[in-house]
Every structure is written in C-alpha cells, then in structure tokens.
C-alpha positions in Angstrom: 0.0 0.0 0.0 1.3 3.4 -1.0 0.1 6.6 0.7 1.4 9.7 -0.9 -0.2 12.2 1.5 0.3 13.0 5.2 -1.4 10.8 7.8 -2.6 11.9 11.2 -4.0 10.2 14.3 -4.2 12.6 17.3 -7.2 11.4 19.2 -9.7 13.9 17.8 -12.7 11.6 18.2 -11.6 9.7 21.3 -14.2 9.9 24.1 -12.7 7.5 26.7 -9.6 9.3 28.0 -7.7 6.1 28.8 -7.8 5.1 25.1 -5.8 8.2 24.1 -2.3 7.7 22.7 -3.2 4.2 21.5 -3.3 4.9 17.8 -1.3 3.0 15.2 -0.3 5.0 12.1 0.8 2.1 9.9 0.6 -1.6 10.7 1.7 -4.4 8.4 2.1 -8.1 8.9 3.7 -11.1 7.3 5.1 -9.7 4.0 2.9 -6.6 3.6 4.4 -3.3 2.8 3.1 0.2 3.7 4.8 3.3 2.3 3.8 6.7 3.6 5.2 9.5 1.4 4.0 12.4 3.5 4.5 13.1 7.2 3.0 11.0 10.0 1.6 12.9 13.0 0.7 10.2 15.5 -0.3 9.9 19.1 0.8 6.4 19.8 2.7 3.9 17.6 3.7 5.5 14.3 4.8 2.2 12.7 4.4 -1.5 13.6 5.9 -4.2 11.3 5.2 -7.8 12.4 6.5 -10.8 10.5 9.1 -11.7 7.9 9.4 -9.0 5.2 6.7 -6.9 6.8 7.8 -3.4 6.0 6.7 0.1 7.0 8.4 3.1 5.3 7.8 6.5 6.8 9.4 8.6 4.2 8.4 12.1 5.4 11.2 14.2 7.0 9.0 16.0 9.5 7.1 13.2 11.2 5.8 13.9 14.7 5.4 10.9 17.1 4.0 11.3 20.6 4.6 7.8 21.9 2.0 5.6 23.5 2.7 2.8 26.0 3.9 0.7 23.1 6.5 3.3 22.1 6.7 5.0 18.8 8.3 2.5 16.4 8.1 -1.3 16.7 9.4 -4.2 14.6 9.1 -7.8 15.5 9.5 -11.3 14.0 11.5 -10.1 11.1 9.6 -6.9 10.4 11.3 -3.7 9.1 10.6 -0.1 9.9 12.3 2.8 8.2 12.0 6.3 9.6 13.2 9.2 7.5 13.3 11.9 10.1 11.3 14.0 12.5 10.6 14.2 16.2 9.7 11.4 18.7 8.5 12.5 22.1 8.6 10.0 24.9 6.5 11.5 27.6 4.2 10.4 30.4 0.6 10.9 29.1 -1.2 9.8 32.3 -2.8 13.2 32.9 -4.3 13.4 29.4 -5.5 9.8 29.8 -7.1 10.3 33.2 -4.6 8.0 34.9 -3.0 8.4 38.3 0.4 6.8 37.6 3.1 7.5 35.0 2.2 5.4 31.9 5.8 5.7 30.5 8.0 4.3 33.2 9.2 1.4 31.1 8.4 2.8 27.6 11.2 3.1 24.9 10.8 5.3 21.9 11.7 2.5 19.5 12.0 -1.2 20.0 12.8 -4.4 18.1 11.5 -7.6 19.7 12.8 -11.1 18.8 14.1 -10.1 15.3 13.7 -7.3 12.9 15.1 -3.9 12.1 14.4 -0.2 12.7 16.4 1.9 10.3 16.8 5.7 10.7 17.3 7.1 7.3 19.2 10.3 6.5 16.4 12.4 5.0 16.5 14.5 8.1 17.6 14.1 11.6 15.5 12.1 14.0 15.2 14.1 17.2 14.1 12.2 20.3 12.8 14.2 23.2 13.0 12.1 26.4 10.8 13.1 29.4 10.1 9.7 30.8 10.8 6.0 30.2 13.9 4.1 29.1 15.9 5.5 26.2 17.4 2.3 24.8 18.2 -1.3 25.7 20.3 -4.2 24.4 24.0 -4.5 23.5 26.6 -3.0 21.3 26.0 -5.4 18.4 22.3 -4.3 18.2 23.3 -0.8 17.0 25.2 0.5 14.0 26.0 4.0 12.7 25.3 3.2 9.1 22.6 1.0 7.3 22.8 -2.5 6.0 23.5 -5.8 7.7 21.4 -7.5 10.4 21.7 -5.1 13.3 18.4 -4.4 15.0 18.9 -0.6 15.0 20.6 1.0 12.0 21.5 4.6 11.0 21.9 5.6 14.6 24.2 8.5 13.6 21.0 10.2 12.2 19.5 10.2 15.7 19.8 13.0 18.2 18.6 12.8 21.8 17.6 15.7 24.1 16.8 15.0 27.8 13.8 17.0 28.9 13.5 16.0 32.5 15.8 15.0 35.4 16.2 11.3 36.1 15.7 9.8 32.6 16.8 6.2 32.4 19.3 6.3 29.6 19.3 2.6 29.0 19.6 -1.0 30.1 22.6 -2.6 28.5 24.4 -5.9 28.4 28.2 -6.0 29.0 28.6 -2.3 30.0 30.6 -1.3 33.0 30.4 2.4 33.8 30.9 4.2 37.1 29.0 7.4 37.8 31.5 9.9 39.2 29.3 12.9 39.7 29.0 15.9 37.5 32.8 16.2 37.1 32.7 12.9 35.3 29.6 13.7 33.2 31.4 13.8 29.8 33.1 10.5 30.3 30.0 8.9 31.5 27.9 10.2 28.6 30.5 9.2 26.1 30.6 5.7 27.5 26.8 5.4 27.1 27.0 6.8 23.5 29.4 4.0 22.6 26.5 1.5 22.8 23.6 3.1 20.8 25.9 5.3 18.7 23.6 8.3 18.7 24.7 11.3 16.6 24.3 13.4 19.7 23.0 13.3 23.2 22.2 16.7 24.7 21.8 16.4 28.5 20.2 19.8 28.5 21.3 20.6 32.0 19.3 17.7 33.4 20.4 15.5 36.2 20.8 11.9 35.2 
C-alpha cells in the first residue's frame, strides 16, 4: 500500500480518556508493505511491522510521534521499519489519559522484539525528546552507525537525543561497566553510554541523570 499524503491520528474523536495515545499510524504483517510518502503525526505507535518481510516506510522528513505505551516505532518477528526523520516525544501521558500513575515508566521510543530492524534514514535528523521511560536497551551489536546488515537498530548517527527531565533512564545494556563519578565525570559517563547506541548526539540539556 502506498500513501502519498500525510497521515494523522491525534485522538480527535476519542471519548474515553484512557484510550488516548493508543493509535497505530501504519501496521503491516507477514510480508505486507506500507509506504507513507508524506509526514505522519501520530499519538501512539507510528509504525508496527510484524513478520518476515513486513515493511513500513515513513518517508516524510517531519514526522511527529508522541509515543504511547507501546513506544513510537516497533518491529518484531523479522519486520522492518524505516523512519526518514522528524521528532519522537517519549513522555508520560497519564494526565491526558485520566490515569494516576506514570504510563511511560518502562516505555522506549523505539524497539525491536525477537528479530527485525528499525532503520533511521538520513532524509532528516530524528530528534528524540526524552521526558520519561527508558531511552534504549540491548547490547553494542544491536546498533550500527550506518545501514545494511542484520543489526536491529541502524542509521543511529542520524538520531539526536535531548533530555527534557531529570532522572531519565538512559538505558539497560548488556556487557557495559560504567561508574558514575558525579558531574565532574559527566562527559566521560555520557561518552561511555553513547558508545553503545551510537547516537549522533546526546544533549543532557542541564538535566540530572
């Protein structure tokens, strides 16, 4: 399926508050392909690819994704998601959803489960604004600066992260041994973290980690 125009799902007609931020912009399964030529503006999952050769291409360069409890981009069981640029906001939506507890404590902005790929293309930078949740997880071999190969997360040099609140969980990693040495060691600490997900930039924005 090819969609040349913009797509939007921002809860305009949602009556039950708890159902907000549960939209899915593009969902394909078991070999299906969806290509969105315009920009996606989504409250929830912008792309979900489930199954071998299931592919979602978000080709706009000014996509806006306000993640839901399932994150913003998700690939599983061999699915592939390509994101060509824009902004992903990972933020607690509990107030808007009429909930009493943070709904983003364990939410990551993008995630591959079992197998699959999420590829950040170089049409424009992907800017991730982290208020809540877990930025990334996994191990070094899951991430690569460029594209191609079997790595779960590709094109990571096209991703820039900005911390928007104190106390953001920057990641859960395998085989990483870092020691927090206070603000005097912040640069060394951040560089150590960057070595795993290989972001183009991580702006701590004066926030306390």
